[in-house]
Structure formats: structure tokens, C-alpha cells
N, C-alpha and C positions, 0 to 999 in steps of 0.2 A: 348350196347344197352340200351336205356333208356325207363322203362317201368313207366306206369300210369293203374290205377284200375278204373274201371266204373262199379256200379251197377244197379241193374235192377229195375225197379217200385218203391215198397214201401215195408217195412218189414212186414206190415200183409197179403198182398197177398203171399209173401215166405212161412212165416209161413202154412199158409192153403194149400200150394202145397205141402210143407215136410210133412204133417200129413195126405197125400191122398196116398195109395199106388197104384204105377204102374203109376203114374205122377210125371214129372220133367220139369224141366226149366233152363234158365240160371240164375244163382246165382249171379256172378260177370265176367266180363271179364278185361284182363291183354293184355296192348296193350305196345309192346318193339318196339320201332320206330328206323331203322336203323339211323347210324349217318350222312349217306348221303343219295342221292337219289338213289344212286346204290347198295346202300345195303338192303337186304330183310327185311322186316318187320314179326317179331312174334306175332301172337294173341294168349292168351292163353282164353279158354272158360270153366268155372267153372260152374256145375251143380248144381241146389239145392238138389236135392236127388241122389244118385249114381244109376248109373243103373245095373242090374245083368250081369255077363258074360256068353255070348260074346257082350252082347251089340249091338244097331243097328250099321251097317256098312254104316259111313257118308263118303261121298267125299266130294270135293270142289264145287261139283254142289249143296249140301245141303246149303252152307253158302253163303247167298247174301249182298254184301254191296252195299249200295244206299247214294246218296247225293254229295255233292261238287258244289262249283258255279264256281271256276275259270278251275279244273281240273275232269275229269269223277272219276268216283269212281273207285278204284282198284279191280283187278280180283285174287281169291284166287288160288291158285297153288291147282292142282286135289287132290295132296297125303294129306291126314288128319292123323294126329296121335291122336289115343285115348290115352290117359291119363288114367291108369291104377293100380289098386293094386291089391295084390291077389285074390278078392274076386269082385269087381265091378270097373266099368268104372267112374273115376270121371270128366273127362271131356275132350276137344279136343283141340289140337294145329294145328292151322293154319299159314300156309305160304305164305306171300304176294312178290310175285318177286320183285327184284328192277328195278329201272327204272321208276317206277310209282309215279309220282309226285302228292301233296297233297296239299290241300290248309288249310286256318285257319277255314274253316265253319265245321259245324256239321255231321257227316257221321252215318249211321245207319247200324246196325250188323242183321240178321235175320236167324233163322235155318229154312228152307225150305224142303219141300217134295222133290223137283226138281227144275233144272233152271227153272225159270219164273214162278213159282207156289208161292202163296201167303199166303197158308197156312203150319203149320208147321207138321213135320211128327208126326204120332201115337205114345200117351205116352207124347209129349210137350204139355205143358200148351199154348195158344195162347197169353195170356198175357205177359207171361215169355219168350218168344221165341225171343224175339228182345231189342235191348239195345242201345243206342246211344253213340257211342266214336268219338274221337278227336286225330287226328296223330299230331297236333301240342300244346298238351297240354303243354309239358315240355321246350317248347319254351322260351325267356326272353321275358316279358311283364310288363307294368307298370301299369297293373290292378290287382284288387282283382281276386285270384282264386277262391275264393268260388262263387257257384252260387245264382243268385237272387231268392229268394223265394218270392217275393212279399211283403215281410213284412218290415216296414220302419225299417233303423238300429237303435239300442239303444242307445239314447242320453245320452251323459256324462256331458252336459253343466251345469256348477252350475249356479244355479237360480240369474240372476242379479239383483243389485240394481236397484233402482229407478232413473233413468238418468233425470236431470235437463237440459233440450234442450234450453232453454233459457239462460246459463249462457255462458257468454262473455269475462267476466274479469279476470283478475290473481287470486284473491280470490276465486271467484267462480270454476273456472276451477282448481284452486290448492286441494280444498275440493275433488272435485269430482273425480279428479286421486287417491288421498290419499285414500279416500272411496274403491275404488276398489281395491287398491295393498292390502288391510287390508284384503278384503273377498279372493282373490285369493291367497296371499304367508301368510301362518300359522306364527302367532306368529310377523308379521310387525304390528307397529303402528304408525310409522312418528312420534314420538314425538321428536325425535333428530332431530333438525334441521342441525347438522354437519355430520348427517349419508350420505354417498355417494347416497344411492337410493332416500333417501327425497331431495337432492340436483339436480338429475336427473330429479325427476318428477316437482320439480319447476321451473326446466330449461324449461322441455316440456310446463308447463301451461304458462311461458311466451312468449314462441314462440306461443303457439295457441291464447295467447291473442292479438297477433300482426296479427297475420292472419285472427281472427276474425274482428279486427277492420279493416282491409284491405279490406275486404269482405263487411263489412257495408257501408266503404268510397266507395267503387266502386258500389254500389247500389245506394248512395247517389248522386255521382257525374253523375249517369248514365242519369237523368234529369233535362231537364233546371230547372222546377218547383221546386225541392229538391236540386240542386247543391251548393255548399257553396264556391268553389274556385274559385278565379276569373278567372282561365285560362279556367276552366271547362266551365263557363258561356259564355268565350269569344270563345271557341271551338263550342259551341252549336248556339251561334250567327252567326259564320261564315258559319255555313251548310245552312243559309238562307239568306245569302250575304250582312248579317248586318254588319259592323266594329265596335265594342262599343270602344266610346274615352277610353282611358286608362291613361289620363291625360297629362297635357301639362306643360312647365316650360315657365313661364310668360318673356315678352322683354320690354327693355325700353331704351329712348334714354338716353345719356351719356353725359354732357357737361365738358370740361377740361379746365382749365384755366391753362397759362404757365406763372408763376411769370417771373419778370423782371430780367433779367440777366441770363434767362434760355437758353438751346439749341436750339436757332431758327431751326425749321424742323428737330428735333428729331422725332422720329419714336417711337409711343407708338404702341408696338406690339399687334397683335391679342391674344386674350385668356388672356388677362390682367385682373387679379381677382378686383374685386370692391368689397368693403363690405359697408355693413349699419353702421350706426354710433355707433362705440366701445367706449362709454365713452370717457375718456380722450387721447385715442391712438392718434397718430401723424397721419397726413391726408397720409403720405407715410409708408407703412410699410415694415418690411425689410422680406426675406423669412424667417427669423429662428421665427421670430414673427408671422407670417403668419402661418406656419406650426403647431405653437403650439396650435394655434386657432383651427386648423383641428384636433386635435388631440381628442377630445371629439366630444362632439355634435356640428355640422359642421352649422356655421352661414349663413346668408343669404350672399350668395355669387354671384355677376353675373360676367360674363368672356364677353370681347369684341369681337365681330364677323369679325372685319377685322382692318389692320394695319391703324393708324392715325397718320399722322405727324401733329406736333403743332407748331402753329406759334401764337406769343403773339398778335399781331393786330386783331387778329380774336377771343381774346377772348370776345369782345363786340363790334360788329360793328355798326355802328351808321347810322340811315336813312338820307337821303339828301332831305329836304323838300322844296327846291327851291324857297328860302328866304320868306318860309310862317311860321309867328308864332305858328298859330293854323291850323295845319295839319294833315288830318285823311285818314288810309289804310281803306277803305270801306270794308264791309262784301261782300266776293266773289271776291275779290282782287286776280289776279294771277301774279302780275309783282310788285317790287318795285326798288327804286335806293339807292345804299349803297354806302359808303363812304370809298374806300379802302387807309387805312395809311399804308399799307404794303412797297409801293415803288415798288412793283412787285414780291415780295416774296410771296409765298405761295397764287395765286391768287384762287378766286373762281371760279369754273369748274363745267361744266354738272356732275349731279350724287351726289353733294356733298349734306349733310343734313344740314339745317340750323333751327333753333328755333327761331321763332318772340316773343318776352317777352314784356310784361308792366313793366316796370322799377321803374316808379314815378307814384304816382296817378295823372292824371290831374287836379283832382279838389283842392288837398291840398298842392301838389308838394313835397310831402314825400315819399321817398323810400318804407318806413315802411308801408305805405297804399295801395302798389302795388297790383294790383291783381291777386292772384297765377292764376286764372282761364283764364287769358288772355295769354296763351301760346299755341304758335301752332308752330309743324314742318312740313317742307315742304321740296321737293327736287327739286333741280335746273334742271331745263331742257335745260335751255339756260343761257349764261353771258355773256354780251357784254360790251365794255368800253363807259361809256356816257361822255359828256361833258357838264359842265355850264359855259357859257359865261361870265356870272358875277361873277363865282369864278374859273377861269382858274387855280389855283393853286392846288386845288382839284382833285384828281384821283378817279373820280365815276365808278360804274358799274350797270347796270341794269340787275337784276336776273329776272328770269320767270320760275315758276313752273304751272303743271298740274291742271287741273279743277279740279282732286280728292282732290287734297291739297288746295283747295280755299279757302282764308280764313273764318272761321265760325262765325266770330265776327268783330264788327269796332274797330281797333287799333287805339288809338290817339298816331301820333307820337311826336307833340310838343302841348304845351297849354301857358296857361297865367293860372298860379295858381289864387284861390280867398283867400280872409280874408289876413291873417298875411303875406302869402308868396308873396302877390302880387306886394308888392316891387322887387322881383327877377326877374320880367320880363318872356320871355317866355323860358319854360324848355323843354330839350328832354325826352319824356315820355316813350320812348321804344327804343329796341335795338335787334340787333340778335346775337345770338352765334353762332360762325363758327367753334369751334373746338367739332364737332359732332358726335358720333359713336354709332352705335346700342351695345347692351349687352343682354345676355339671361341667365337666371336664372340656376345657377349649378356651383359647384366647382369642378375643375379637381382632380383626384387623382391618382397618384401623382401629384404634382403640375405641369404647364407646364415647359418643358424642359427651355426655355429660362430664367427662374427665377432660376432654379436650378443650370444652367453651371455658374460657378464662377471660370473659367478657367483664367481670371484676375485678381483674389486675388492670392496672394503669399502664403498664409494660407492655407498651403496641410491639416492638421489636420482637419480644418475647412471644407472643401472641402469634405472629408469624411465623418465627421459627418453629412454635409447636405444630402449628399448623403442616408446615413444609414437613415435617419429620411424621405426622400421622397419615400424610400423602403418600409417602415414602414407603410406609408400611404396607399398602394396600396390595393385594394380589394382583398380578396381573395376567391379562387373558392373550392368548399367541394363537390366532392373529387379532389385534384390539378391536376390530369393527367389524362388523359385515359387508362384504364388497357384494358389488351389483353382479348377477349373472353366477355367483358362486353360492352353496351350500355352507353356513359358516357354521364350522364344528371348533371352535376353540378349545386349549387347554389351559388348565391352572397351572401356574409356576409352584405351586405346593402340593406335597404327597400326603401328608398327614390331615387330610379336612376331617373336621369333627362329624360324629353323627350323633345326635341328639334325640333321644328317645321323647315324645311328646306327654307332658305332664299337666294336669290341670290342678294348680293348688287352691281355685276358687270353689272346687267339687265338693259337695256336703261330706262333712266329716265321716257322715254313716256310711257313705258310699265308698269313700276313698281314705282309708286309713293309711299312718304313717309307712305301713309296710306296702302297701298298694303304690305308695308316691316314691318310694325307695326301687321298686321294680323296674328296670330296664330291660324292656325286650329287643333284641339286635333285629329281630325282622322288622320291628317298627319304628327305628331311628331312620330319620332322614339326613342329609348332608345340610350342616351349617352354612349355607352358602345363598345369598342375595345381590342379584344385579339390580341396578339402578341405572335408569336412562333419562330423558329429559321429560317422559310422561307420567311414568309409575314403575312399579317393584315388580321384577320377574322372582318367581321363587321356585324351591327344587316339588318335585314331584316323584314319585314312585314311577310312573309311567305316565305316556302320552295317549292310551287308549281313550280313557274317556274325557279329553279336555276339550273342553269347546274350542271353536275358531277363533275366538277372541282370547283366551286365557293366557295370561301372562305365565307360563310354567316351562321348567325345563327338567330335562334328567341328568343326573349325574352320573358318570360312568368311571370307572376305575382303569386307566391303561396298564399295558405291562411294565412300564417304569414307577408305577404308584401314583403317578398325577391324576388329576381330575380332569378329563374332557366330558364338554356340555352338549348336548344334544337337545335342538330346539323341536318346534312343532313346525309341521308345512303347511300351515294355513286351512287346513282341514280338521286335525287332532292336534292343536294349540296353536298358538299365534306363531309366526316367522319374524324375527328383529328385521326391521327395516334397513336396508343398504345404506351403510354412511352415519347411522345412528351412533352416537357415544354412549357407550355402557360402562359404568364403574361397579368393581365387584367387591362385597363385604363377605367377608369370611370368619370363620371361628378355626382356630387350628390345635388339633390334640384328640386323640381319638386311641383306644386300645386298651390293653391291659396295663399299659404305662401308668394309666391314671388311677389304677386301683391303690392308693395309699393307704398306708396304716395311718391308724389313730394319732394325733398330735402332729401331723406332717403339715399342715399349713400354720403359717407364723407371719405373713405378709398380706397386708391390704393395700389397694390404692383406690384413695378415696378422692371425692371432687374437692374444690377449692373451700368450700365452708365447713370440712370437716378434718380437711390435713392437721390442723393443729391440735384436734380433739383427742383426748389419750385412749384411743381404743386398740384393742389386741382381739387376735380371732385364734382360732383353734378348730380342729375337727374332732368330737370326742369318740366318733364311732370312724371306722374304715371305709374307706369309698369303696362302692360294688357298681355291679352292671357292667364294667368296663369290657370289651369283647373285640378280639381282632377278626379281621375276616377268615371268612371259612377259604381255606387251602383247596388247591384243584383236587386233589385225593377225596376230602369231605364231599365238595359236590358231585363229583362224579360216583360216588358212593351212594348219595342222598338222593340224586335226583331223579333215577330210576324207580325209587320206592314212594316219591311224594305222590304220584299222580293214583297210585293204589289206593291212598286212604278216601274213604267213602265219605262226601260232602254233601250226602242227602239221606233221609230217612223213609223209607217207604213200611217194610216191615215192623213188627212190634220188637224185633232183636235188634233192627239198627236204629230204634229211639232209643233203646237201654244202653246201644253202645256209644251213641253221642252223647246222650245224658252224662255219662262216666267220664269224658273229657273235661268236664269243669272240676275245677281243680279242688272244690271243697265237697266233691260228691264222692262216695268209696265206693257205691255199686248201686244199680239202679237196674228194676224190671218195669215192661211197658206192658198194657193188656188195651187190646182194641176192645170198644165199645160202640156200638149204633145207638144214637141219640133218638134217632127217628128223622133228623133233618139232615146230617152229615156224621161222618164219623169222626170219634173221640178216641186220642191215645191217652188214656191213663198212664201214667207213669208214676211209679213210685221210687223215691229217692232215699239211699241212705247215706246221711251226712256223716262227715267225719268228725270222730270221737263221740260220736251219738249225740251232737248237738240237735236241736230241735228243728223242725222245717216248719219254719213261723210262714207270716203271709208274705212279710218281705224275701224272705229266701224262695218261695215258691215265682215270685215275680221275677226274681232273679233270673232261676233256672228256664223259665217259660221264656224270657226274652234272649237267653242264650241258645235255646233250641228252635227260634224261630226263623233262623236264616237255613235250616236243615227240613223243616217238615214240608208235607206235598200243600199244595194247594187244594182247598177244600177237606183239608182234615185238622181237626182243633186238638189243641195240647192242653192238658191238664195235669198239673204237678202234684202230687199226694204224697203225705207223710207214710211211712211204713205201716203196717197195723202189727201192731206188738202182739206175743203170743206169751205171755208170762209163763212160767214154770212152778211146779209144788213138787220140792225133793225132801227127803227125810233120809237119813243118813244115820246109822248105828256104828260109832267109833269106838274102838278099845284103842285106849294109850296105854303107853309103856309105863312100868311099874313106879319108876323114879321121876314121872313128870307130872304137872299138874295139869288136871283136868280143863281148868278154866283158861289156860295160857294157850293149849294145844287148841281149844274150842276158836280163840279168840285168831289163832293162827290159819285155822282150816277157813274161817271166815273172810278173812284178809287175802287169802289166797284164791279164793273164789268170787269174792266180789268185783264188781267192774271197775272200783279204783286201784283195788291191787295192793299189795303188802306197803311196808313204809319206804322201800329200797326205791322205788317210783316205778317198777315195772308194773305192765298191765295184767288185771286179775284175769281169772280163767273166763268169766262173764262178761268181758271189755266190750263196749259195741263194735268195735273195729273187728274184733275175733268172731264176730256171728252176724251173717248178713242175710239177704234172699237165699234161701234153698240151702242154707246151711244145716244139715242136719246134728243133733246134739247126741254124740254116741256115750253109752254108761261106761263103757271100758275105759274112754279117754277121761271121764269125771272120776271115777276111782282111783285112776293113776296119779292124778292129780293131787288127791288127797292123800293118798299113800306118799307122796313126795313131800310133806310135811314134816318136820322132825316131829320125833316121840309118838307118832300114827303107827300104832302095831295092824290093825285092821280095819277094814271098811264093809259094811254089810247094807246095802240100799232095802230101804224098807217102801219108800215110795217114789215114784217117777215118772211123773204124768204133768197134764197141763194144770194150770190152777184154774180151780171152778168147775172142771169138767170131770165125768165120769172114767173111771181105767177104761182105755182102750187096748191093753195090754203091749203098753210102752215098756213096761219092766220085764217082762218076757223077753220081748224083741231085743230089748236091749238099746233102743235108738227112738228118739222122736224126731221127727220130720215136720217142717214147717208147712203151712199150706202157702198157696198163691200170694205174692205180698205180704207175707207175714217174716217176721224176724223174732227168732225166739230171745227171752231176754228174763234177766233174775236180778233184781238189783239189791235184794235182801237189807230193803231200808224199811226201818217201822214206820216212816211217814209217808211214805207210798206203798203199803201190802198189795195194793193192786198189781204192781209191776215185778210180782215174783217171791215165793215163800222159802226158805232153806231152814230146815228142822234138823237140828243134830243132837242126839243122844250120846251121851258122852258116858265112858265103862272104863274101868282100871285105874290105874295110876294113882294120883291121890286128891 
């Protein structure tokens, strides 16, 4: 049996009772609990003062046990044994029969007169007649066995040093830890740097320094106003649907010249590197020399986008002037006749790129004086054989290009020079470059496989050396491979990763003219980085939100040091790389405005082995364009809050009109809602730039453009504006010294849409009158009065053509109706497009 002692009340009361004759009470109680519930429990009650023999005869009815929470209080056996010596009764022994379970609560043992009574027998102090006991005191427990007396425990903490809670770096944290160790550990000074404890403290300070920096970094990057890392700013911007431009690689047209005796029809493969001028280097660089230049700082390198068959006759194609010695290809031209000297080899086809260049200055006849600004690239939409009956031996072809590639200047094809070169007669002043392709800024690392493939060479050691050199140029990922249990977020060891805007050179030339192919949109550019594992290729994506669970994609983000950090999928949005897999990177290096080189900057090409000995030279007749640096932090912070305010849905007619005007070829638009009986149809009238016709092809283009904005259940129909031709009659008085006919011609030139000969738009130019634009008579009169030698103007008729006078002349204004545009072409070929009548007076 296990025993425990319980005392009653406090020592002062016990002493007082012990000093009083004839009075006693409970001094302490010993509880011996049985080892099992079936065993009896024994309680020994010791009295403060012994009672003289024979003492009161107490039974089990005189001892009451109360308490218990889960189980009722146990019952005392009737037989109670008095603990005696030779002279007195010292106490009593109680027995609790077995089979009475108890719990962990506190019970109370009291001596009472009889069962159910509350007062003790005579001779017992009421204060010392009851004591608290426990039957589970000796059970194992994790708590302190000492009772709580209400006083706080004694503190043994050593008074701490003043802690600098602003300490964040390694020196301050190290000092704090060493001072604390010196206070807690007797004899520790930290003066010995080689001491293990000092080393451990310094390692801990280093770790705390890193953690402090990480906490500060997280707090800094959490807000767009304080974020410094480009990837943090981009993520903040994406939350409001703004995609910051992160840079773009430039694009340039490249003209290739195949020397005499070269392999006709040989194909210059796609991804052929082309370098800016490198001192005295030859026009064609070997792969070894090229790889050596890539070892250090990578020069400005462009790589072609598609295979290019080379034909010597297309080096410089002549224009056919149809026996004219002074021929001009006017501004806005969309076709020309060329001389095909290839004999049917390498004919010009739809989709080919051509560059029209001025080769000789028309006034001097010298090639050195040719204007480098008079160069223009077009994409052929149609090539048709032509025949000149006066020159049947010539093989001619007429090429046509789209209106988007219309010639932006007058190009002199042939002329008779002045001065010392006049004796030479008429000279050809322009030509067409036919071996033309596009190239994007960025050098592939390692170099393209068609350059490193030297299987045709018998020099096996050279092949091994070349392969090793190519592998040494491969970008390195850190860490190199995924590890089990860790999220793999590697970084690339390069900071200038190319970002290439997608382009489709196989698209129909009607929908993809040269101007569109040269357009580089930074927001659409993607990093030029591919990852190769043992199974397939991992390609870059703009984000992983729409990526499938098995899609091999990753996102490239820019760190604060400019390097590329890769983020892969999680198995739900995008596939996660398998731990331990070997992944090799292939990238292109070169991005930003550095690639916006001027014309003639490219001078060297790197060709495969079969073409290394060919006499091939390259140049870029036009400047590169589209290269853009990443948006800086200030630009992102200023643009992102405004991006989500751009409405990307159309509900009301005003919404549809506003969205239609986002099309680059739409000057203005108005929308009218119509109920067709089955659904809502939005009729959208568009005013095309420069008054061009809204043909069926353009209608489909605008309808496709609006499809992503329209509501479900609402149809969209694009219409041409309704013309409102005018009928205007003016009486003009000319100054006495001027010729009436010349003044009349000047007035018509000022009012006609085509405008005067100086190139300025006329008063009725289509872009000056659009939907809802009224025509004020005062403005018209002021325009006519501004013409030289006009003395006065008197309007006689000012109204719509073919309609009755509605008081427009008196009101001084003509207002168009809904979806109407006022027009006055003053063209006798199209009298229905407006009539201008002039009565000239005065002058000569």
C-alpha cells in the first residue's frame, strides 16, 4: 500500500488546541491506498492531544467522507480501530472496503457525532475536525506536487543586458550574442577567435543576419511602392491585369549578296548568326572564330528567322522603265515592273521580301551621293509575268505589294544627271534587293546545331574540340538539377536573355505585310530560352495560370541583379521537373535598345561548312527597330494603377464605338443598337484612316477584333459610313494683278481632299471630317480667303447635294445625321461625291 500524509489547518490552531485541556482534533491523516481498486484503503487519523483511556467509542458512522466528481465518496467500514498506548488513545484506523473507485478530485474527511450530523463529538475542536485528502496523490503526474499558496514563484532569472533590438547585421548581432554569453557563462570572454564557442556564436550571428535580411526583403517586396525586384513589380502589376513590358529584341531586314561562281540556289539556313562589323574580320566567319567571340562579352549578333535560298541575279534587280529616261515611282505606289535576269531560276513569288533602294543620286549620278533614307521594304502579294513588245528579249515580272507597304516617298528610277556627269546620259538610279530575310537580335548559346555539325570534316579531333567549345558556351543553371523535397527555382548565369516577339513568315502577305512583320510588340515578346531533359523540351510561357497539369512550361522572371530566375509548375498548373533529372539550357543572348543598329552595321555572317568558301556578303539596308529595354520601376508604378481602368468589354453603343477606335486603322467609329427580332445587333460604322474604303476584308478584320469585347447574345456588324455629299457654290473676287484661272486652281487645291502640291491635306480631307463633325461656313470662307490673291468670297449655295435647301446657308452650318460623314471630293469622275462651283470675278 502507498501512503500519503495530510495535515489539518495551520500550526497556530494546533498549538492552541494542544494547550487546552480536554480538547483535541485531527493533527494529520495518513492515507494508504490499495494497489488496485479491489484492495481496501486504510486511513490513519492522528489526534492533536491524546485522549485518556478508554476514550470515546467511535465507529464508521462517526467518520464522513465527502467529495468526488466522477465517483461518489467511499463509505467507511463500521469497525474502527483505536490506536492506543498504555495511557491514552493516539488516533483511529479506518478501513475503506475495496471495490470503491475514486477520482483525482479532493475529498474531505470529517469526524461527526453521528451519520448525517455536521458537528463533531464532544471534546473535538470544530476547526480541526475536518481535513482534505486525496486518493490519487501518489499517481504519476507531470505537475508539481507542492500546493499553490497564491504567492508568485521565486525568480532565479539573471538580470539581462540591454538588448539592441535594431541590430540587423552580422557585427551587431555577434556583439549582442558574445555579451550575453559572457554574462551567462562564467569565465567566457570570446576573445579567442579559434574557440569553438566563439565560432558557433559567429555562425549563429551569420544565420541571424541572413534571416534579418530576408524579413526586411519580404517587407520591402510586399508593396509596389517599395518593391525593388523586377519580378515583384511585375507580379504586383499582374494583379491589376497590367503586363509590364520586360524588354524586346530588335528586328532588322538583311540583304545577302551571292558572289559570282557561288552555289546558285544554296540555302542559308534559319538561325544563321550575323554580326556587326568586327574590325578587319572577313565577311564569313568560321565557327571557331565565332565561338571565340562568344567566350567573353557577346557582341551584337542577329540570327535569321527563316531559310533563304540565294540567287546571284537577285543581288540587285533592276527596274523596267518602259523606254523612259526619266522615270519616277511615285509616293504611294504599290506595284513595279522588274527585270528578271535569272532565266527562270529563283523566281519572285508571293510572300518574298524586297527592299527598294536608291543606288545613285539622280542629280549627280554618283553612287556615293545616294540618299540612304530612300530605302523601303515591301512584301510581294502578287508576281505576274510581263512582256514588253519593244524589248521581247527581256524577261519581266510585275510585283504588287499591299497598301500597308505603300512607298512613302518618290523613288527616282532613272534620270539624266546634271553637271559633269550629264554626258553619261540616263542612268539607273534605283534597284531592288531580292535576297532579303529578317533577323532578330540575340546570339544562340550554344551556337545552332547546323554550325557545329562538322560530320563532313575528316578532322575528328577538331570535331571533339568544337563540341567541347559549344558545350562550354551553354548557359548554366544554379542549382543544376531538381532535388527531392525542394522546390526547384534555378537561376540562369546570364542577365541579357533575348526576348523575341513572335512572327509568322508563312502568313499570307495580304494579312501580314512587311510593315507588320517588322512590328515588335514588347508586351508579346517571350524569353528565348529552352530547357532539354531526357524526354522532351520545356518552353517559356507568359504565366502558368492556364497551363495543363502535364504541360512542360516555365516562367522566366528577372531578379534584382538582372539574371533570369525560372519558375515551374506545381503539378496542377504546369508540370514539375522530376527530382534528379538532367536539364540542359539553350538560350539567346541580346536584348534591348542595344540592338537598334543603324543601316549598314551588319557585316559578317557565320555559315555552315558547305557555304564557308562561298563569296557571300551581308548588310542591313534599313535600321533595326523594335529593341526595347524593360520598363523601369517608376513606369510600372505609374502605369499599373491605370491599367485596370481600361474597359475590356462592350455593353453600350458608346462602349462598342470606343473599342472599335482601338483598332490601329480606325480613325473614328459610332455604334447603333438594333433589335433584329431574334437578338440584339450592334451596327458599328467605322471611319477608316485616310478615307480608305471599308471593304469586306476590312469588315471581317474589325469584326474579329471586336469579338473578344462583345457580350454574349449580341451580334456585331461593321458598316461603312454613310456619305453626305455637299453642294457648294462660291463667288470669288480676285485681286487685279492675279489670273483668275490660277487663283481658281489654287482654291480648288486648298479645298480638295488631296490638298495642294506641298503635301499638306486639303480642307475636305477624310481625316478632318468624321462622324458628327459639322461644317461651318465661316471656317470654309476663312480657308478660301487664306489663298493667295483672293480678295473676297461670297457664298451662294451651301447645302447637301441633291436635296432642297434646308436653311443651311442662313444658319451657316451643315450638320451630319447619325452615321454620316460630310464629303466633297470635287472630282469630275465621281460627281456624286460632292460638287464645288466657283464663279471667279476680278483679276485678269
